[in-house]
N, C-alpha and C positions, 0 to 999 in steps of 0.2 A: 360668415356664419353663428363664430363664437362672439361675434360683437352684437349679433341682431339678438341670441341668446341672452346675453348679459342685458341688453338695452330694455328687452322684457320683463327680464328677473334681477331688477336691482337688490333682490336681497339677497342675491345669493352669494356677492363677493364681501358683503357685509358679514354674512354670517359664517365664511369660510374664515373671514380675518378675526372675529371674533373667538372661533372657535382655538386658532392659532394661538391667539394673545393669552387665552384664559390656560390653556396647555402647556405653554412656554412657561408663564408666571407659576403655575402649581407645579411645574418639573422643577423649576430650580428653587424653590419654597419647599420642595418637598423632604419628610425625614431621610427618604433613601438620598437626597443630594445635601446632607447637613443641616437641612433648614427648621422651620419651625413648625410646620404641619403636618401633622399628625396621619398615621395610615391608614385610620377609620376613616378620616375626611377625605383622604384622596381616594377610598375606595367610594365613599359616599357621590361623590362627583362621578368617578367612572361610570356607576349603575344609574344615576340622574341623567348621564347622557344615553346611555341605554333606553333610559324609559323615554326619553326626548324623542329616540328615534321610532319607537314603537308610538309615540301621540303621532309621530309624522305621520306614518302609514294607517293610521285610525282618521287622521284628515283628508287621506286619499279616498278614501271610501266613504265617510261621512260629510266632509265637509264639500267635497266636489263631486261625488258621484249622489249624494243622498243616501246613503244604505249605513245607518246606524245599527253596525254590527258590534253586539254583547259577547262576540266569541271570537275576537282578536286576541284574548287572553290568554285562549288555550294555544294558540298557533307561537306564542310568546314561551310559553312552559314547555312547548314541546320541543320548540330550539334548543331549550336548556337540557333536557332528557337528551336529547341525541348527542352532544359534547359531553354530559356528564358521564354518558355509557363508555367512552372512551379514556374518560380521564378517571373513572374508577377501576379499569379493566388495566389500564397502562399501570397506574399507581400502585395496584394490589400486586400484580405480575412483578415489580423492583421489589416490593416488600418479600414476596414468597420467596422469589429468587437469591435474596439475601439470607434469608433464613435457612435457605435449604444447600447454602453455598459448601456448608462445612461437613455435607452425609460422607459419609465412605462411600457409599455407591450414589454418584450423579443423577439424581432426578428426570426419568422420559417428560417429553414434553406435555404426554397425557396426566403424568402425576402432578406437573406444575398446574398446566389446566385444571384439573380437579380442584386443588388446593386452593387456587382463585376462586374458584364456585363456590367453594363452602365459605369462604370468607367472606364474599359479596352478598350472598343467600342465606346466608347460615341464618340471618333474622328472621326469615321467613318459610324456615325450616327444609330449605332444599341445597344441594349444592351442584346442580345441573344448570348449564348454560339455555336460559329461553331460547327459542328460535329468533326471536328478534336481536337479541345479542350476538348474530353472527359474525357481523362486520365489527364488531365492539374495538377489534385489535388494531384498526387501519384506523388512523387520525383522518386521512384523505376522503374515507368512504364516510365518516361518521360527519364529517364537515359538507359532502353531498347533501347527506341525509337532513341537516340542519336547514336545509332549503327545501329540499324536495317533499321530506314527510307532511311539514304545514302547509306544502303548495298544493300537495296530491289532495289533503283534505278539504282544502279550501276548493278545490276545483269539482270536486264529488260533490260537497255539499252546494256548493254554489248553483252548477248545473240543475240538479233537482230542485231547487228552489225557485231559480229565475225562471226555467222554463216553465214552471207552474207558474209564475208572475205573483210572487209572492212578493208584497212589499209593505213599506210602513212599518206599524207597529206588530203586525203578526212576523216577520222578517225579523227583528229585532228578538220578539220572543223565539223564536226557533233557532237564531246563533246562539242564545243564553242556554236553551234546552239543550244543544249540542255540546257545550260547554260544560253545562251540568252533568249531562251522561255521561262526559270523557272523566271527567273528576270520580265519578263514583265508581268507574271501571277500574282507574288506577288506585283507588284505595283497596281493591282487593291482592289478595297475597300471590291468587294465582295470573295476577296481569303480568309477570313477567318482570316489573319496575320495580319490587321490593313494597310494595301496598305503600302504607302510609307512613313509611321510614323513608321511601323517596331516594334520591341519591343525594350521598353525604361526603363532606372532607372535598369537594370540589376546588378549596381555594389552592392545594396542593399538588402544584405541576410535575406530573414524572419528570423523573430526571434533573429536577430543579430542588432538590431537597435542602440543599445549602445555600440557595439563595434567599435572601431575605425577605418577609411578606410586603415591606416597606417598598422594595425594587419589583416584587411581582403585583402590586397594586399599581405600580407607575404602569408597568407593561400595559395593561388592563386600561387605562385612563386612556393611554397613546391609541390601542386599538379602538376603544369605545369613539373616542374625538374622529379618528380617521373613517369611520363604521359612520357616523353622524353625518360627517362633511360629503361623504360620495353618496349618502340616503339623500341627502336634500339635493344636491344636485342631480340626480335621478328624478326623484320627486317632480323637480322645479322643470325639468327636462319634458317630463310627462304630460302636466298639467298646462304647458305653456304654449303648446301646437294646436292643430286641429283636434287631436285626442282629448285634450281637454276641454277643448270648445265645447265638443260633444258631451262629455260626463257632467260639464253645467247644464245643457241642456236637457237632460235626462235629471238632475236634479229638479230645474225648477219645472222642466213640464214634459215627463216622460212618453205621454200619447202624443206630443206632437212630436218628437224626436222620431218614434216609431211610425208615425205618419207619414214622414220626410224620407223614410225607407231605409234608416239606420237600423243595425241589427243590434237594437238595445243590449237583449239580453247577452250576445258578444261583449259587447263592451264591461257591461258590471261584471260578468265573470272573468274578461282580463283584469281588471281593476283589484276586485277581490283578492284573487290569486295573488298579484304582484303585492298587493299589502300585507299577504299573509306570508309570504316570503321573505319580506324585509323585517316583519314583526319576528319570522322565526330567527333571523342574525341576530337582533338584538336581544332576545332571550337568551340565545347563545354565548353571548358577550355578558351578560347581567349575571347569570346565576353561578360563575366560576367567582365573580366577584362576592356575591353573598355566601357561597360555600354549600348550600344546599337547595334541592328543589323535592318538591313535595305533591301530590294532588290536590293540596288545601289552596296551592297558589290559582289554581282555575275556577276555585268559587264564585258564586254569580257576585258578591260585593267587588272582589278583585276585577272581575269583568266591565265594572261601570265607572272604576278609577280612570281609565284610559278616555272613556265618553266626558267624564268632568273635566279631565285637564285640557280636551280638545275645548271644550266649550268655555272654561275659562279664559284659556288663551286665545280663543276666536277661530271657530271653524271656518274654512275656505281660505285660508290663510296660512302657509306652510312655516311661515314663522310665528304667527300665534298657535301654532301646534307646539312647537317647539319651546315658546316662551312659557306657556301654561303649563307644559313638563316640569320644566326645570323651575318654575318659581312655587308652583305646589309641591314637587317633592323636596326642596332645600326648605319649604316655612315648615313641611310636614315632621321631616328630619328633627327640624330646630323644637318643635312642640312636642316630640314624643321621645325626645331625648332622655328625659327625666331629669335635664338640668334648669331646666325653668321652674320658678318657686311659684307654690301653687298660692292660692288666692282667697282668703278667708274672709269672705263678707257677712258674717253673721249667720244667718239662718243657710246662707247658701256658701260652700263652699268648691271653688273651680279647682280640678285637678285636670291641667292642662293635656296630659296622657287621654284623659278621658273625653275631653272637651274638643276632642283637636277634629273628631267627625262631625262633632254639631258646627263648628266651626266654618268646615269644608263645606256643609250643606249649605249652612245659610249663605255663605258665598256664591254657590252655583246657583243657589235662588234670586241672590242679589245681580249676578251678572246676566242670567237671563232675561230679570226684569228690567233693568235700569241700563245694562252696557251689553246687548247682543252682539256684538261685534268683538268683547272683551277684551285683555291685554293688549291685541294684537290693533285693536282701533287705537289705542294711544300712540303706536307708530304710524299708524294714518295721519292721526290730528299733526303728529310732528312732521311727516313731510309732505301734509295737506294733499291727501290722497285723497280720491271721493268714489265711491262704486257709482256705475252710470244706474240712472232710475229707468227702471222697467213696469211701471206703472202709468199708464194713459199718455203715454208718449211714444211716436212714430220713430222708430231707430233705425233709420236708413232710408231711401227711395221707395222701397215699395212696405204698406203696412204691415208692420211685424216682422220685420227684417232687423239681422243683428248688424251693429254697426262693428267695425275692424277692432276698433278699441274696446268695445264692449266683452268680443270673444277672448280677448287677451286680459280682461279683468282677473 
């Protein structure tokens, strides 16, 4: 069974091997191990792996099911909010407990709770824990919510949208409207998540105050690599069997798949919900490395980035989504770091920090027009892979039928 899976997905061992090699090299060369790689670079690499996992989830719904979702960034941010609630609560409890340890009369749990609430919500003029923070003191509960909250939102939204048979650009607009509405709600101080202040200080792990950030960055790099590896295997397994073949059929000709008797809405809802769960996990690993999560992370421009990464990498190829996210993220870090000297061309002065979005937009247009298979297409050329032609050719003994190799492509 394993051999058959790997035969259908030769990119899986290559991806896992590459992840293992990169993680090992960065670990031994990191500042935590006495090497020359800075902590900021290790954090950037860890966050890049999280973005690659989010792009992988985006490719599931867009590249394989044909659903251009511009709402995945909402699931990404919600994952960060869920783990951020525990991080802020646990860290603030430690700070308050230490500050009150010398009191003549030991504080009661209720007094500690009030003091923690004042520390966290004082910026929005409150000291009471909102109802949505009821489980914030439990790490395991918040880890469960990292998956459950994005999945539930995707399930409800997807059920309403797919049962109404909203497709194409209209569905894309709806997903972006959902994301914008959620962001505008979270900007309000009474949302329970500190309004536009968001959740901050997430890079400080509770109970690990004596551990240097170099070591913490390495821990998150390992966690991000493991999550990306497991996510890649899961996604490859999902799209390599009959389920994946039906998804591709929905992408190419939804009416025909429905005519064959398959519950199209059920398949779309399942893959949309799975994508949201994976994206939430990616966000839960990303924001503790970034240190802060706020509603600005959900604005429309952010939701488009995932689609751009997948398009540049090559949608419909899991490795393409990973390659696109990693390349664009690292190149973006390079151009926006402020270390690249500006170009003075007389009447035109190029400031790379300001021009990066222009370069990214032109790259997206160029890939769309001249290399629709994206960077993943270069891998296809190297491995001599070709997609089966579906235009004007009978693919099987009966007119219009699929060949086995096409179903696995």
